[in-house]
N, C-alpha and C positions, 0 to 999 in steps of 0.2 A: 378375306382380311386376312394377315401372318400371322402363321401359325408363334407364341410363343411358349419355347421350354425352354431352357437349362439343355445351352451344351453335353451332346455325352451321353446322355440319359433320357432314357424309356422316354414314348410318346406315350402319355399316359394313358388310357384308356375314356375314352369322350364316354357322358354322361346318355349320351342316343347315340343309335346306331343310323351312321350318316342314310345308310337308302331306307329305313321306316320311320324315322325321325323316334322310336316308337320306345321308351326308357328301357334301360338292361337292367341288371341286379347291382351295379353297383353306380348304376343312378337311384335307384330306387332310395336304397342306403342312403344317397349324398341329400336327400330331398328330404326322406324322414327326421338323418339326423338333423338338420339343420333347423325346422319345423319342431321341431321336441328343445332346440338349443332358445330358438324363439321362445319358447311354451315356460322354459325355464329362466333368460332374462325379466320376462314381463311377470310370474312368479313372483323372481325374486325382489324387482321393485314394488312391488306391491303387497309384500314381505315388510322392507323402507315403511311403507308411506301407514299399512296400519300398524305397527309399532309403534313409530313418533305421537298420534292419534290415541293408539290405547296407556303410555304413559306419560300422554298430556293431557291426558282424562278428557278428550274429546267424546271417544268414547266413554264410557262411563260405565263402576266394575257392576255388573250383573246384566248389563244392558246387552240386546239379542243383537247379533251381526247378518243383515238381510241378504244373499251372496250378490241376489240379481240388485237388486239397488245399488249396491259398492259396485260390480263390474257397472251401471248402468252410470254412476256419476262418475267411473273413474276410463267407462273406454276401452273396456276390456271386455274377451269374454269372462265366463262366470268360468270357468276353468282354472283359471291362475290365482284366481280370485280364493277358489277350492284352496287350489295346494298351499299357498299363505297359511286361510287359515287351519289346514290343519300340523302345518307347522309350528303358525303356535301354540295351538293345541298342545305338542309337544314336550313348549320352553314354555307350561306354563299362563302363558301368560291369559291364555283362549277356555271355554270347556265347549264343547261338544256332545251332546245329546242325542238321542234317538227321538225323540217329541221338543224339543222342543230347538236341537240346531244350534249352531253357531252363539256362545255369548265369552262376554269379558268376563273376568275367567271375577273374581272375590278378593277385594283385596287382600290380606291377610294382615291378622292385629297383632298385637303392635308384641305375644305373645312368641307368634311363632315366628319374629325376628329375632328372641334372642334368642331361642333354641338354633336356630340358619348361627349365628353368631357363638351357641358355644361349638357348634362343628366343626365350621370354618380354623377358628382358635385350638381346637387340635387335631385336623386333615395340617392344616398351616405352617405352623412352629414343626409340629416334626419335618412337612419336609421343605422348609428354610436350614431343617437343622441341614438336612442330609445331604443337601444341592451348595450346601455351604461345606464340611464337608468333605465333596467332588470339585467340586471350583469348575464343570466346564467350557470352555472358551467358548463353545458356539450358544452359549442357557446364557453367560453373561451376554455373551452381544446381543443375544434376542433384551436379554429384564435395561441392559441399559439402553438399548432402544425405546423399550416402553415404557422406564422411566423420562429416560427425555424429550418425550414427545407427553407422557401426562404434564413435564415441567412449562411445557408450550400451551397446552389442554384451562379451555374453560372450566365452571359451569353454570352455563347461561339461562332463560327465563324459561327452554326448551329445549326437550332430549336432540331438537335438532345441534341446538346452539354447542351443548354441552358429550355427543356424542363422542368427536372425538377423545376428548375424559377418559367420559368412560369404557372409552375404547383401551388405550390405554391401560389404562387402570385392570382393566377384565384382562389382558393379555399379557400381565407382570407377577396374578395372581395364576395366569394357567398356568401359563410358560412352568414355574415356581409346580409348581403338584407336576403335569409330565415328566417336567423332571426326573421327578423324585423317582421314579422305575416303577412303580406300583401300577398295575396298570385300573387293576378294583375300585382302588383311590380316583385314577385322574377318569373316567369311565363316568364315574359315581354326580365326582364334583360336574365334568358335563352341561349331565343330565338335569341335575340342582339348580344350574343355572341363578348363581346368587347375583351376580353381576348382575342382571337382567332385572334381578326379584327386588332390590331395594334397588333401579333406576323409578321403579317405582312413589317413591320415596323422594326424592327430589324435588317435585314441585309445590310439596309445601315445607319442606327442610333444606333450604339451598346450603352446597360445599363452600369452603375454604380453597380451590382446587395449591393455591401456596400449600396450609397445610399438609393436603395431603400428599401433595407431590415431596412434599422432605419427608414426609414417612416412609416415600416408597424410596428415597432417596438415602435411607437411614439403612431400611433394609439391605439395600444390600451392596450401603459399602461393608456392612458388617461380615454380608458372604464373598464380598472380594477378598476379604481380610482376611477369610480361611477363619472365621472364629464362629464357630455352631450355636455355640452359648448366646453369641449377643445379637445370634442373622432370629435365633426362635426369641428371644428377647423385645425385639423391635420391634416384629412382629404382632406378638400378642401387645403390643402398648398402640399397633395400630392397628388393630382391631378394637379397643378395648375401648378408644377415643371415636375410631368412627359408631360401633354400639353406640360411646354417647352420643353422638350428630347427628344421626338419625334415627332412633328411637328415645331420644332422653331420660336411657335409663344405664348407670355403668353402673361397668361389669361386677359382679356379686357372685360368691359360691353359694347358690342357693341351694343348689340337685346334692343331696347329702349320697353316698351310696351308698347301695344298699351290699 
């Protein structure tokens, strides 16, 4: 077979010694890396499938998730299933116990979602104000891309159908938070994963994609105009309307300062 490599460059070392056909160190590393990449790709695919099933309530809140049964059903080994479930535990959709194993996390009650919206209003109005005062070009481009994708998305009857809108929505808010420059807030927001938890409500409380996109467009327009107060107000309006749509409770200032 004719050797193929770019002229003028050194011939790459072969993964096998020509005489002995034994793997050398470089070849062993390549094989190990390939196996790790393949396992990671499988774990990502299993993660996507399990996420869909949890959000669509194919797996009900509290239901035990048997690694071996899922592996047999999906035709994979137990390793990618375990990796996917561990990741879902970190994201808050799954719980893990030494006695029970993995199970779908209980559905938070409306009071918890109400508190989540309180948190989001505090940090996201603040972030919108900061980004509107700075208006970094790369951030504006990312926000525009997210809003444009959201305007093309739909909220369907299953997570697979509304995944594109969900991802665009999440990207918009994550971009704002990260652009604030506060690493602690950004880390807390990522770990809290608010949009993933909100997605657990979509099945029973469908959303109007046109309204959601218009609210994000209003936030972005205020940011592009360099109007911090208007950006914060648009964000506040969006979050309060979202609160009403998802948990059926309009915002009320019910917590008194102590």
